[in-house]
N, C-alpha and C positions, 0 to 999 in steps of 0.2 A: 507553393505554398497552393492549394485550393481552399475556396469557399464554399464547402458542398452544402447542400440543404437539409434539415433534419429527417431523419426516416421517417415514414409515414405515422408509424408506432409513438413516436418520440411526440414525449411533453415538450412544452416549451422549456430549454434548459436553464434550473435554476443557476448563483453560479456557486463551483465545487469549490470547497477551500483549494486555495490558492498553488498551481502545480506544482508539485516540488519534483525531489530527485536529491540522491545522494546515496552512492556506495561509499562514497569519500566520505562516511560517517563515522560516529562513534562516541562511548564514554570511557574514560579510563578507570571509572567507579567500578568496582567488583560487582556480579549479579550473583542471586541465591544459587546454592547448587544445586535446587531442583525446581522447576516450576510447578506449582499445585491451582488449579482454576480457584476461583472466586465460590464464596459460600452461593447455593441454589443455584439451578439451572444457567440462568444469567440475570446479574443484577449489577447495579450502578447507581453510583452518588446522584440524588435529582441536586441541582443548585437551588438552594433558598433563600428566601427575600432576606432584606439585610434584617436583623434579629432573630429570622426563626434558624431553628437546627435542623440541621442537614437530614434526609432522610434517603433511602434505596429504594429503590422499587421496580418491580420487572425491565428489564431491556423493552423496547416496543419490536415489533417482530425485525431483527436486523437488518433481512435482507428483503420483505414484502417479493420475495421469484426475482427482484432483481441481480442479485447475484448468485445465490443460492446458498444451501443449509452445512457452511464452510465448518463447521466442526464437527460434521459427519463424516467429511473428506477424507478423514485419517491420515495417518504418515506417509509420508514418502521417505523413501532409501535413498541417499547420498554418499559420495564418501565418505563423508565429514559425521555423518551418523543420521540419527531416525531424522527427519524434519516434518513439524506438526505447524499448520497455521491457527492460531484461536485467537479468539474475537476482543477485542481490547474491553474490558471493564475498567472504566474510568477511576474509582474508589482502590483496587489492587494495582492499578499498573501505570498512574499519573506518575508515581517519582520516581520513576527509572526512566519514563517517558521524558520527563522535562530534563530527565542529566544528560541524554543519549540530546536532547536540543540543543543545549548548551554546549557540547564540545562546538570549539569554532570551525573545526572542518564539517558539522554538519549545519552550525548556524550559517556559515558560506550560503546555504544552496536552500536549506528550506524555509530562514528568516524566522524560528521561533525562540528565538534566545528568549530568555527572563523568567519569570515567576511560574509558579506551576500554573495559574488562574489563562497565561498567555497559549498554553499545550493543551488544558483543558478544552477552551473556548475554542482550539481548533476540531480539538473530536468530538466533542457534545454539536456541533455542525454537519458532522455526520449521521453519529448515532441517534440525533433528535429528529434528522431529514425523512427521508422518503424513502431509504435505502439504495438509493441511487450511488453511495459509496460506502464501504467497511475496513474500517482499521482492523487491525489485527498483529499480535507480537506474533512472530518465527521462532519457533525454537527448535532447538538441537538437544536428542537426548533429555528432553525437558527444560532444558536450560534456556532462557531467553538471548535471541543474538540479532533479533535486527525488528525495524516496525514494518510493517507492511500497508498497503494500503488499494486494495479491488474493487475500482469504478467502474461502472458500466459508461465506454467511452463515447457509444452513440450517442448517448440521453445526456453528455457533461459539452460544454463549450467548445471544448478542443476539436468537437465535430464539425464547427465552423471553420476549420484549418485543413483538412486536410477528407480525404472522400470515404467516409466515414463507413459505416455498412453494419444494418443491425444486428444488435449484441456482444459488437466488441467490446473486449473487457480490457482496461486499461492497470497500470501497476505504477504507483510510486513505492519506491523503499530505501531502507537506511540500514548498514551494518552499524550495530551499537557498540562494540566492543572495540578497541583500537586495536587488540593484538588476534583479533578474528577478521583484520584487513589485509590483503595482501597478500593474501593465499590461499588464492581464489574459490574462499568462502561464498564471495556474492555472485561468482558465474553458476558455479554449482546452483544454488538456491533459487536462481533466477531459472534456470531448465526446471527446478520443482516443481514452482509454483506456476510456470506455464504450462506444463504437462498436468499440476490437479485443475485447473482451471479448464483444461480439452477434457481430459477425461469426464469431468462433473459437469461440465455446462454444454453439452450437447448440440446449443445451435449456435457457439460461440465458434467462429468461424479463424477468426484471428487473435492476437495478446500484444498489445500494440502497450508502447511506456514514448515518452519525450524526456527526453536527459538534458537536459543544458548541456550546450556545445562546448564549453568550457570545460563540461567535465569528462574529460578522455579517459579516465579509469573506468566511467560508468558505463562511456560507450562502447568501452575495449571489451566490458563484461556482459555488456548484451549483444555483442556479436559474437563471444563468445559460447552464451546459452542458448544460440540456434537463433538469435533475430536476426534480420535483416534490414540495413538502413532504408529506410525507406523516403523522407525527402526530408529538408532544412525547412523549419518552421516559425513562425513569428508569432509569439505568444507575450500574451501581459508579462511583462517582467522579462523576460528572456527568450534568447532562440534559442532552439531547442534541433535536438534532431529526435524523428519521427521512426522507432525503430518497432518493428514488426517480428511477429512471430504467428508463421505460419500453418495452418492444420495440415495441409496436405506437404509440406515441407519438414514438418517435426521430426520426423524418422531419416531423414536426410541430411538435416542441418545439426 
């Protein structure tokens, strides 16, 4: 484990939502047959004070240049269909994400089981932040199959635990449906997302992740998707495997 100073461009890191992990994730409930974006260019429900009605408001700029305009990245071709990342809209997506977070195999690693407000707080910590972490749904042919978080690993507390480089981009994910696990979907989508990041973030030389060492199916999926094992790191609440996908090796692994 390395304790590396923050890159010169980085502001002092604010706590990222708890590092999470989980290809062993899901929810047995059915998802809609097709996924339609919410109303307007991007709207989300704004929590009201007690006694006030909820209201909707435009998203703050979701990335502020820290991740990129994910909505414009377009689809990626996978053996399982056209994959697309769609930034989360709380009002639209909260019931589905709460259902996934209450699946026992998800809760074992994400620790977000419970009522909707628990998942909502986790999402808003990112959506109302400075753009260093972006929560997304992953869809295959328009159907949501998983939840993804893209974050600036070099601006995250994770950077204290490995030799971070400027613009390192981190991934957290879960595969939502029980029927979608154990079929190689996670591996295919990990490769697709890493390629999307490297294609659309030219300053990013590496995509990284930190799955729990106990989550061997997740680690195997990362290895199958062209990531390499970088180190074992001690993070708050878990020991993790630092997984790295290098731009220089993306066409070799």
